[in-house]
Structures are given as structure tokens and as C-alpha cells.
C-alpha positions as CSV (number, residue, x, y, z in Angstrom):
1,M,-51.7,45.3,-14.2
2,A,-51.6,48.0,-11.6
3,N,-48.5,48.4,-9.4
4,K,-49.4,46.3,-6.3
5,T,-46.2,46.9,-4.4
6,N,-47.1,50.0,-2.5
7,Y,-50.9,50.1,-2.7
8,S,-53.8,47.7,-2.6
9,C,-57.5,48.2,-2.0
10,I,-59.8,45.6,-0.6
11,E,-63.5,46.4,-1.0
12,F,-66.4,44.3,0.1
13,N,-70.0,44.3,1.0
14,G,-70.6,44.4,4.8
15,E,-72.6,41.2,4.5
16,L,-69.2,39.4,4.4
17,L,-68.8,40.2,8.1
18,N,-71.9,38.1,8.9
19,P,-71.3,34.5,10.0
20,S,-72.8,32.3,7.3
21,F,-72.5,29.1,5.4
22,S,-70.5,29.6,2.3
23,I,-68.3,28.0,-0.3
24,Y,-65.2,29.8,-1.5
25,L,-62.5,29.4,-4.1
26,F,-59.0,30.9,-3.9
27,E,-57.5,31.4,-7.3
28,I,-53.7,31.7,-7.0
29,K,-51.6,32.9,-10.0
30,K,-47.9,32.3,-9.9
31,G,-46.5,33.5,-13.2
32,A,-48.7,32.0,-16.0
33,K,-49.8,29.1,-13.8
34,R,-53.1,29.1,-11.9
35,N,-53.9,27.0,-8.9
36,F,-57.0,26.7,-6.8
37,Y,-58.1,26.0,-3.2
38,I,-61.7,25.2,-2.4
39,G,-63.1,25.7,1.1
40,M,-66.2,26.2,3.2
41,T,-67.3,28.0,6.3
42,G,-69.3,26.1,8.9
43,D,-68.0,23.9,11.6
44,N,-68.2,20.2,11.3
45,H,-68.6,19.6,15.0
46,Y,-70.6,22.6,16.4
47,P,-73.5,24.7,15.2
48,S,-71.4,27.6,14.2
49,A,-70.1,29.2,11.0
50,R,-67.7,32.1,10.5
51,S,-67.9,35.0,8.2
52,I,-65.8,34.5,5.1
53,L,-63.4,37.2,6.3
54,H,-62.9,35.5,9.7
55,R,-62.2,32.2,7.8
56,L,-59.8,34.0,5.5
57,S,-57.8,35.3,8.6
58,G,-57.5,31.7,9.8
59,H,-56.3,30.5,6.5
60,I,-53.4,33.0,6.6
61,D,-52.5,32.6,10.3
62,L,-48.7,32.5,10.4
63,G,-48.6,30.9,13.9
64,K,-46.6,27.7,13.9
65,R,-49.3,25.9,15.8
66,S,-52.2,27.0,13.7
67,T,-54.5,24.1,12.6
68,Q,-56.6,26.3,10.3
69,S,-54.1,27.6,7.8
70,Q,-54.5,24.9,5.2
71,F,-54.5,27.5,2.4
72,L,-51.2,29.0,3.5
73,L,-49.7,25.5,3.7
74,A,-50.9,24.8,0.2
75,V,-49.3,28.1,-1.1
76,K,-46.0,27.1,0.7
77,G,-46.1,23.9,-1.2
78,L,-46.0,25.9,-4.5
79,F,-42.5,26.9,-3.5
80,G,-41.5,23.5,-2.2
81,K,-41.7,24.7,1.4
82,I,-42.9,22.8,4.4
83,K,-45.2,23.8,7.3
84,N,-42.6,25.5,9.5
85,E,-40.9,27.4,6.8
86,Y,-41.9,31.0,6.0
87,L,-42.5,32.5,2.6
88,T,-40.1,35.3,1.7
89,L,-41.5,38.7,0.7
90,K,-40.2,38.0,-2.8
91,E,-42.2,34.7,-3.0
92,M,-45.4,36.4,-1.6
93,K,-45.1,39.3,-4.1
94,S,-44.9,36.7,-7.0
95,L,-48.5,35.7,-6.3
96,D,-51.8,37.2,-7.4
97,I,-54.7,35.9,-5.3
98,K,-58.4,36.2,-5.9
99,L,-61.0,35.0,-3.4
100,H,-64.3,33.9,-5.0
101,H,-67.2,33.5,-2.5
102,S,-70.7,32.2,-2.6
103,S,-73.0,32.5,0.4
104,I,-75.4,29.7,1.1
105,P,-78.7,30.6,2.8
106,G,-79.8,28.8,5.9
107,F,-77.4,29.5,8.7
108,E,-78.9,30.8,11.9
109,R,-76.7,32.0,14.8
110,W,-76.8,29.5,17.7
111,D,-78.1,30.9,20.9
112,G,-76.8,29.2,24.0
113,D,-73.7,27.5,25.4
114,M,-71.6,25.7,22.8
115,K,-70.3,23.3,25.4
116,I,-73.8,22.0,26.3
117,I,-75.5,21.0,23.0
118,D,-78.2,18.4,22.8
119,K,-77.3,16.8,19.5
120,E,-80.6,14.9,19.5
121,A,-82.7,18.1,19.7
122,P,-84.7,18.9,16.5
123,R,-83.0,22.4,16.2
124,Y,-79.6,20.8,16.1
125,K,-80.7,18.1,13.7
126,E,-81.9,20.9,11.3
127,Y,-78.6,22.7,11.6
128,E,-76.7,19.4,10.9
129,K,-78.7,18.8,7.7
130,K,-77.7,22.2,6.4
131,Q,-74.1,21.8,7.4
132,K,-73.9,18.4,5.7
133,R,-75.3,19.9,2.5
134,V,-72.5,22.5,2.5
135,R,-69.8,19.9,3.3
136,N,-71.2,17.7,0.5
137,L,-70.9,20.5,-2.0
138,E,-67.4,21.3,-1.0
139,N,-66.4,17.6,-1.2
140,K,-68.0,17.1,-4.5
141,M,-66.1,20.1,-6.0
142,I,-62.8,18.8,-4.6
143,K,-63.5,15.4,-6.0
144,D,-64.7,16.6,-9.4
145,F,-62.0,19.3,-9.9
146,S,-59.0,17.5,-8.4
147,G,-57.2,17.3,-11.7
148,N,-57.4,21.0,-12.3
149,H,-54.4,22.4,-10.3
150,L,-56.3,22.0,-7.0
151,L,-54.2,22.5,-3.9
152,N,-56.6,20.8,-1.4
153,K,-55.0,18.0,0.5
154,T,-58.3,16.3,1.4
155,I,-59.9,13.9,-1.0
156,G,-63.5,14.9,-1.8
157,K,-66.2,12.3,-1.4
158,G,-69.3,14.3,-2.3
159,E,-72.5,12.8,-3.6
160,D,-73.6,13.6,-7.1
161,Q,-77.0,15.0,-6.1
162,L,-77.0,18.8,-5.7
163,T,-79.9,21.1,-5.1
164,K,-80.7,23.8,-7.7
165,E,-79.0,26.4,-5.6
166,E,-76.0,24.2,-5.0
167,L,-75.7,23.5,-8.7
168,I,-75.6,27.2,-9.5
169,I,-72.6,27.6,-7.1
170,Y,-71.0,24.4,-8.5
171,N,-71.3,25.7,-12.1
172,N,-69.9,29.1,-11.2
173,I,-66.8,27.6,-9.5
174,E,-66.4,25.2,-12.5
175,K,-66.4,28.1,-15.0
176,I,-63.6,29.9,-13.0
177,I,-61.5,26.8,-12.7
178,K,-61.9,25.7,-16.3
179,Q,-61.4,29.2,-18.0
180,K,-58.2,29.6,-19.9
């Protein structure tokens, strides 16, 4: 393993700056133990989605009032800490974290005022169908993989029916989680 104390490199394709639907998996190694956190981009209440990098920044928001840092809260739990406690530098250095990411086609940027949305309009209904598919995939994975060192606090209720494209993502995440 390379010395990660003084130097790190993060390299990614510029597509990851684009707002889109996606499913992601954090793989957290603390010593020999691996834990996981499954998430999605895409808002449950508005026709919007963030880029995976924007979502990542929310997950590591250190603000005490942050409501989007569920990943960071899960990591704190690995050290027996609660929401308002900070991780020490030594604790953070003991972790190796990978972010696995799968984009899901179908998101289109919403043009118009987010405060005035006709939720009965055909365009919104189409968005809502896509968003529900992504949420279903996330929930199914959380439900199915909950016994595999998953740090998610929510209980997944996903359906068993997945599209061909969703099944590919599901199988890829399953391989990562179940590898020894």
C-alpha cells in the first residue's frame, strides 16, 4: 500500500460533475474489516439530482446541523461516536475508503422554478417514474445486503423486479460486497 499520509490523488472522468441519477457504494476498510454504505443521487421530493461529487461533499459535511451527512454519521458509529462528536485525525487515518459509482440514464435537468412545480404534469410524472426506479434499486440493495456489514440506518423495502440495466448495477454491487 502506498504511503497515504502526505499525498493522495483523486482522478475521475468529468462526467462525474454532471447531475444525474446514480447508485453508489462506499467501501470502508478499518483494519481487516470491511463495511459498506449504499446511497443514491436524486431528490425524493423535487425533480433534481446532484452529481456524485456534489452528493459526496454532502456526505462528509462536518456541520453540526447537516442533515445530509449520513455516511459520516455511519463512519462515526464505527468508532462508537455519536452525531456531535468529531473523528480524530488518527481515527480518520485508520480508514481506507473507496467510492464505487454507477450512473443511471434518464435524468434530465429541470428547467423552471423548483418552488412552482405542477406535480400532475406529464413531464413531472415521467421524472417521478425514473426517480422511483432509482429509489427502488437503492432500497432493494439495502434490504438484500443488510447482513453484510452495511452501515445504512434505513431499512430497504425494494421490490424484487429490476430492469436489465438495474440488475447489472445490482450484480456489480453484490460482487463488491461479497468478495473476500
